[in-house]
N, C-alpha and C positions, 0 to 999 in steps of 0.2 A: 698029617706029616707035614713039616715045613720044606720049601723049596729051598734051592742054595742060596737065591736071592733073599728070601725071607730070613735066612739064618744069618747071612752077612749083615743085614740091615740091623738085627739084632745085637749082633757083635759091636757094630759100630756105636750103636746107641749106648751099650754098657761101657765101652771105652770113651766114648765121650763124656758120660757121666761120671766116671772116675776122674779123667782130668779136670773137670769142671770143680769136682768136689776138692781134689787137691788144690788146685788154684786158691778156691775161697778159703780153704781151712789155712792153708800156708801165708795167704795174704793178712789172716788175721791173728795166727799164731806163730809165724815163721817156720823155717825148716826143721828146727830142732822140736819144737813144740807139737808138732804134728805126727801121728803115728799112722801107719799102713793100716792098721785095724780100724782106727777112727775114719780113714778116708773111706773104706770098704764099707762101714756101716753108714757115712753119710751118702754115699754112692748108691746104696741098696745094691752091693754087688758081693759076692763072695771073695774071700782073700784068694782063692785059685783063681779067679777071674783076674784079678788086679796083677797077680803074677804070671798069668798069662799073656796079657798085653805089657806087661813091665818086666821082664826077666830080670831086668838090671834092679829091680827093687826101688827103694824110695829116691833115689838119686836120679836114676832114669826117669820116674815118674814126675820128680820136682823139675828136671829140665822140661817136659812136656808142658807143665803148668804153667812155667814162665812163658814158654812159647805161647800158650793160651793166653796169657795177660798180655803179653806181647800184641798179639793180633787185635785182642778187645780194644786196647789203648790205641793203636795204630788207626783204628777204624774211627775212633772219636776224634783224634788228631786230625785226620784227613777232612772229615766232615766239618769241623769248625773251622779249620784254615781255609777250606774252600767258600765256607759263608760268609766270609768278610775280605774284600777286596784289598783294603790296606794292611799290609803284612803287620804294622805296629797293632792295629786293632784287633787283626786276627789272634795275635800271640796274647793279648789283654783277654780276648775271648775263651782262649784254651784255658787261662787261669780261671777265669769264672766258671768254665766247665767242670774243671777238675773240683773246685770248691764245690759245686752244686753235687757232684757224684757222692763227695766226701760226706757232706751234711746229710744227703739222703740216707746215708748208711749208718746214721746216727755216730759219725766219726770213727769209724770202725774199719772200713775197707782201703787201707793207703794202698800204694802201689805194690802190686802183687809180685813184681819182679826184685824190687828192693827187699821185701819182707821176705821173699824167699831165699834169696842169694846171700843176704847179710849173715853173716857167721860160718858161711861155707868155703872162705877163701882159704886156698891152699890144700884143700882136702877133697874139693868136688869139682874138678876141671869141666866136667860136662855141665854143670849148674852155672859155673863162672861164665863159660863161655855162651850158654843159651842168653844169659844177661846181657853180657856185651852186644852180642847180635841185636837185642831188643833195643838198648840206648842207642845202637848204630843206627837202626832202622827210623828211630823216632827224630834223631837228629836230621837224618836225611829228608823227612818229610818236611821238617821245618827249613834246612837249608834250599829245599826245591822251592818254597813258597816265596823266600827272601830273594833268590836268584830271579826267579820270574817276575818280581816286581822290580827289578833294575840294580839290585846290590851285587856287588862284584864277588865272584865265586870264592876267593880266599875269607874276605869278609863275612859273606853268608856261611861259611863252614866254621868261622869262629863263634858267630852269633848263635848258630843253633846249638853249639855246645853250651854257650852262656844260658841260653833259653831253658832248654831241657833240665841242665844240672840245677839252675836256680829254682825251676818248677819243683822237681823232687825235694830239696831242700824246704821250700815253701809248703809242701803238701804235708811233710812230716811235722812241720812247726804247727801247721793248721789242726793236724791230728791231734797233736799233745795239747794244744791250747782250747780245742772244739770250738774254732772260731775260723771263718773263712778269710780274715783279715791279714794274715800272711800270704796267702794266694793272691788276693785282691791287690795288695801293695806290690808285691813281686810282679804281679802281670802290669800293673800301671808304668815301674820303673822300667821294666823289659820293653815295653812299648817305646817309652822316651827314648831309650838307647838305641832302638831300631830306627826311630825316627832321624835320629842324628847322622846316621848314616845313608839318608836318602837325599 
């Protein structure tokens, strides 16, 4: 017989598998192209388990999948930015890291936040809110790095917007072209822009 602690650990494991499966599938297929049954199969969980953890259904699960993708990319971003003292080189390194991750997935795994939220505008406010929070967190990490290196707060805020949104577009272009060139070029030019503010 399982103890309450063991049952809780099993439940958390199932929930995490469901979220990871949803994030991965929506990253590759988008929100509309991914069904609850497919998520349950991928997660090796019953449909009942999916609805137990996400009574709000696919929209609630998609919002949580975005939060999962947000945390994953925030960890990468935090690590790469911390690895370079020069903020310009740090941003170029982020572009190379994104290119490396995309190449390693054979150009399949683009941004999970964008892939999941595109097409839901106007009818899935929870998904849109989760995506907005993800972009805000990523911009905050870049802005913090820029300010720590002496760039004025307002400039850091605007540069962070430019960095994150340029990388998002470059990632999509790289995925379509199956080439890291769009990201490498974007990183190089973002680095030049940041250097001009120092």
